[in-house]
Backbone as a ProteinNet text record, in pm:
[ID]
protein_1_A
[PRIMARY]
XXXXXXXXXXXXXXXXXXXXXXXXXXXXXXXXXXXXXXXXXXXXXXXXXXXXXXXXXXXXXXXXXXXXXXXXXXXXXXXXXXXXXXXXXXXXXX
[TERTIARY]
-983	-989.7	-1094.4	-1167.1	-1270.8	-1218.9	-1279.9	-1244.1	-1359.3	-1325.9	-1425.7	-1388.3	-1486.9	-1464.6	-1523.1	-1440.8	-1486.4	-1495.7	-1596.9	-1608.1	-1581.5	-1469.6	-1428.2	-1425.5	-1455.9	-1434.1	-1285.2	-1256.2	-1117	-1023.7	-1066.9	-980.4	-953.9	-1055.3	-1035.6	-938	-948.7	-856.3	-713.5	-696.9	-563.4	-507.4	-592.4	-548.2	-506.4	-585.6	-553	-420.1	-401.6	-277.5	-157.8	-173.1	-64.4	-31.4	-134.7	-112.9	-40.2	-83.5	-19.4	127.6	156.7	296.1	378.7	320.7	393.3	422.7	335.1	353.6	417.8	453.2	515.4	429.1	301.3	204.1	122.4	45.3	-45.1	-182.8	-269	-399.9	-482.4	-471.3	-545	-504.8	-374.8	-326.8	-382	-390	-445.8	-593	-668.8	-812.5	-834.1	-757.1	-769.4	-736.3	-630.6	-592.9	-702.9	-763.4	-871	-991.4	-1027.6	-1140.6	-1114.1	-992.5	-959.1	-967.2	-917.5	-926	-1071	-1154.4	-1296	-1363.6	-1333.4	-1391.9	-1346.1	-1218.2	-1166	-1234.3	-1259.6	-1323.8	-1467.6	-1534.2	-1672.5	-1679.2	-1573	-1572.1	-1510	-1593.6	-1541.8	-1555.1	-1640.9	-1659.1	-1535.4	-1473.4	-1349.4	-1365.9	-1480.2	-1501.1	-1509.5	-1584.4	-1593	-1457.4	-1381.7	-1248.2	-1161.1	-1170.3	-1093.4	-1139.8	-1269.8	-1322.5	-1271.5	-1276.9	-1236	-1085.8	-1007.8	-863.5	-796	-863.4	-799.4	-879.9	-833.8	-908.6	-912.8	-826.5	-825.1	-918	-989.8	-1080.4	-1180	-1217.7	-1189.2	-1079.8	-992.3	-894.9	-776.3	-756.6	-639.1	-665.6	-559.2	-570.2	-582.4	-663.3	-680	-588.3	-541.6	-463.3	-557.6	-501.8	-585	-656.8	-589.8	-650.3	-771.9	-759.9	-873.6	-988.3	-956.4	-1059.9	-1130.9	-1055.4	-1116.4	-1207	-1164.9	-1247.5	-1379.3	-1375.5	-1498.8	-1593.3	-1537.4	-1620.7	-1683.5	-1605.8	-1659	-1769.7	-1749.2	-1851.5	-1979.6	-1965.6	-2083.8	-2154.7	-2077.6	-2137	-2212.6	-2174.8	-2238.3	-2371.3	-2403	-2528.8	-2643.9	-2741	-2854.7	-2927.7	-2968.8	-3035.5	-3161.1	-3232.6	-3354.4	-3322.1	-3209.5	-3172.3	-3141.7	-3074	-3040.1	-3167.5	-3257.5	-3382.3	-3466.9	-3470.8	-3546.5	-3490.7	-3358.6	-3295.9	-3326.6	-3328.2	-3360.5	-3504.3	-3596.3	-3737	-3753.9	-3684.9	-3694.6	-3640.3	-3534.1	-3475.4	-3569.8	-3642.3	-3738.8	-3853.2	-3901.1	-4008.8	-3967.3	-3845.3	-3796.6	-3784.9	-3760.4	-3743.2	-3875.6	-3985.8	-4117.7	-4159.4
2700.1	2625.2	2691.1	2609.6	2658	2659.7	2743	2750.1	2696.4	2621.8	2560.9	2590	2629.1	2648.6	2529.4	2462.4	2346.7	2384.1	2336.2	2351.7	2214.4	2205.3	2078.7	2091.7	1982.3	1983.1	2007.8	2068.9	2102.2	1982	1867	1748.5	1701.3	1706.8	1667.4	1762.4	1890.4	1988.6	1961.5	1935.3	1902.9	1777.7	1676	1551.5	1575.3	1651.3	1680.8	1756.2	1852.9	1930.2	1841.1	1749.5	1657.6	1560	1506.5	1413.7	1486.1	1607.9	1686.5	1710.4	1746.8	1771.7	1643.4	1532.2	1404.9	1360.1	1393.8	1353.8	1462.9	1573	1687.7	1738.1	1751.1	1805	1910	1985.6	2077.4	2011.4	2071.3	2010.8	2002.5	2100.8	2099.3	1979	1952.2	1837.7	1706.5	1695	1573.1	1556.3	1665.1	1657.3	1623.4	1685.6	1655.5	1508.5	1457.1	1316.4	1223.8	1258.6	1176.6	1176.2	1292.9	1300.8	1214.7	1220.9	1142.2	992.7	949.6	806.8	762.3	843.1	809.4	801.9	895.9	894.9	771.4	736.5	616.9	490.8	485.5	367.8	352.5	463.8	458.4	425.9	450.6	433.1	299.5	196.3	63.9	33.1	105.9	83	132.7	47.9	88.5	207.7	221.1	335.2	464.4	461.6	580.9	614.9	514	537.4	607.3	564.3	627.2	772	793.1	929.1	1022	974.9	1057.8	1080.8	984	994.5	1065.4	1080.6	1136.5	1252.5	1376.1	1490	1496.3	1420.8	1420	1317.6	1243.8	1140.9	1204.9	1148.4	1014.5	1008.4	1106.5	1111	1017.7	968.2	884.1	740.3	665.8	523.4	445.3	341.8	257.9	137.6	91.4	-31.4	-148.1	-260.4	-378.9	-418	-402.3	-435.7	-345.8	-216.4	-125.6	-161.9	-190.4	-228	-355.7	-453.1	-576.8	-546.5	-453.7	-414.2	-353.5	-271.5	-211.7	-319.9	-417.9	-526	-608.3	-635.5	-710.8	-632.1	-501.7	-418.4	-417.5	-407.2	-409.8	-543.6	-651.8	-785.8	-807.3	-732.9	-750	-674.8	-591.8	-516.4	-612.2	-618.5	-708.4	-673.3	-775.2	-758	-671.3	-682.3	-602.8	-453.2	-413.6	-272	-223.5	-306.2	-269.3	-254.5	-352.4	-346.7	-226.8	-200.5	-85	45.5	56.1	177.6	194	85.1	92.3	140.5	87.1	127.5	276.1	322.8	464.5	551.6	507.2	582.5	594.3	486.2	489.6	584.5	584.8	672.7	818.4	848.2	986.9	1042.6	955.7	1001.7	1039.4	988.9	1013.1	1155.2
50.2	174.8	264.3	338.2	429.4	572.3	653.2	794	876.7	981.5	1069.1	1213.2	1291.7	1434.7	1507.5	1585.8	1663.3	1810.1	1873.4	2018.6	2079.1	2149.1	2209.3	2360.3	2429.4	2574.2	2601.4	2714.9	2748.1	2736.6	2787.3	2785	2642.2	2556.2	2416.4	2346.9	2376.3	2318.1	2364.6	2493.1	2545.8	2479.4	2467	2403.4	2258.8	2186.3	2047.5	2037.9	2125.2	2126.6	2158.9	2255.3	2292.4	2179.7	2115.8	2004	1890.1	1861	1755	1787.2	1910.1	1949	1939.5	1982.7	1979.7	1836.5	1744.7	1603.8	1519.3	1586	1519	1403.6	1430.5	1334.5	1408	1332.1	1400.4	1411	1489.1	1513.2	1385.2	1299.3	1173.5	1089	1079.4	1001.9	1056.9	1188.9	1249.1	1214.9	1222.4	1192.6	1045.3	956.3	813.7	787	847.9	829.2	881.5	995.3	1050.5	955.8	903.3	810.6	687.8	635	516.4	545.5	661.8	698.6	709.2	768.5	782.5	645.6	558.3	423.7	347.4	359.2	292.5	343.9	474.3	533.1	483.1	457.3	408.8	260.7	189.4	45.3	9.8	-1.6	-35.2	-183.3	-254.1	-396.3	-471.4	-554.9	-621.6	-715.1	-780.2	-869.1	-788.6	-679.5	-595.2	-535.3	-495.8	-440.2	-545.1	-670.9	-777.7	-798.8	-793	-809.6	-700.3	-575.2	-462.9	-458.9	-505.5	-491	-607	-720.1	-838.5	-894.4	-872.9	-923.2	-1075.3	-1144.1	-1288.8	-1350.4	-1269.9	-1319.7	-1415.3	-1524.3	-1573	-1679.7	-1684.8	-1792.8	-1771.5	-1652	-1629.3	-1670.6	-1693.6	-1724.2	-1594.4	-1595.8	-1477.9	-1488.2	-1372.9	-1371.2	-1396.8	-1434.1	-1456.2	-1327.3	-1214.8	-1085.6	-1058.5	-1088.8	-1069.3	-1163.1	-1288.4	-1385.5	-1340.9	-1291	-1240.3	-1121.8	-1037	-922.4	-966.2	-1072.7	-1123.9	-1174.2	-1246.5	-1299.4	-1187	-1082.8	-968.9	-900.3	-885	-820.6	-903.3	-1035.4	-1123.1	-1114.9	-1109.8	-1104.4	-973.3	-869.6	-739.4	-729	-827.7	-824.4	-853.1	-763.2	-786.6	-915.6	-988.6	-1117.4	-1105.6	-993	-975.6	-977.9	-920.4	-920.7	-1061.9	-1137.9	-1276.3	-1358.6	-1347.1	-1422.5	-1380.9	-1251.4	-1201.5	-1254.9	-1261.9	-1315.4	-1463.4	-1537	-1679.5	-1699.2	-1617.5	-1629	-1597.2	-1492.9	-1457	-1568.4	-1632.8	-1743.2	-1859.8	-1889.4	-1999.9	-1969	-1843.7	-1804.8	-1813.6	-1777.1	-1776.6	-1919.3	-2018.1	-2156.3	-2222.6	-2171	-2232.6	-2225.5
[MASK]
++++++++++++++++++++++++++++++++++++++++++++++++++++++++++++++++++++++++++++++++++++++++++++++

């Protein structure tokens, strides 16, 4: 685990302390939960969500819903990006 020192305005520190007390958590737990919510909100791709949520990836079995999500995400990739990636791969092998 890493340690981080935050410099907060006095009012923000008071607010954080009050919220933590009201939720019966410590301030660190609140900050960790906030970071996780923000990361989840940024991660809309189902494959990336599976990667971030499961440290055992890729050894676990996926649900049919997750597999369907992967297929939909792949289908949404513009053809030009796929073709461009293939061309770059061929150039790199030379």
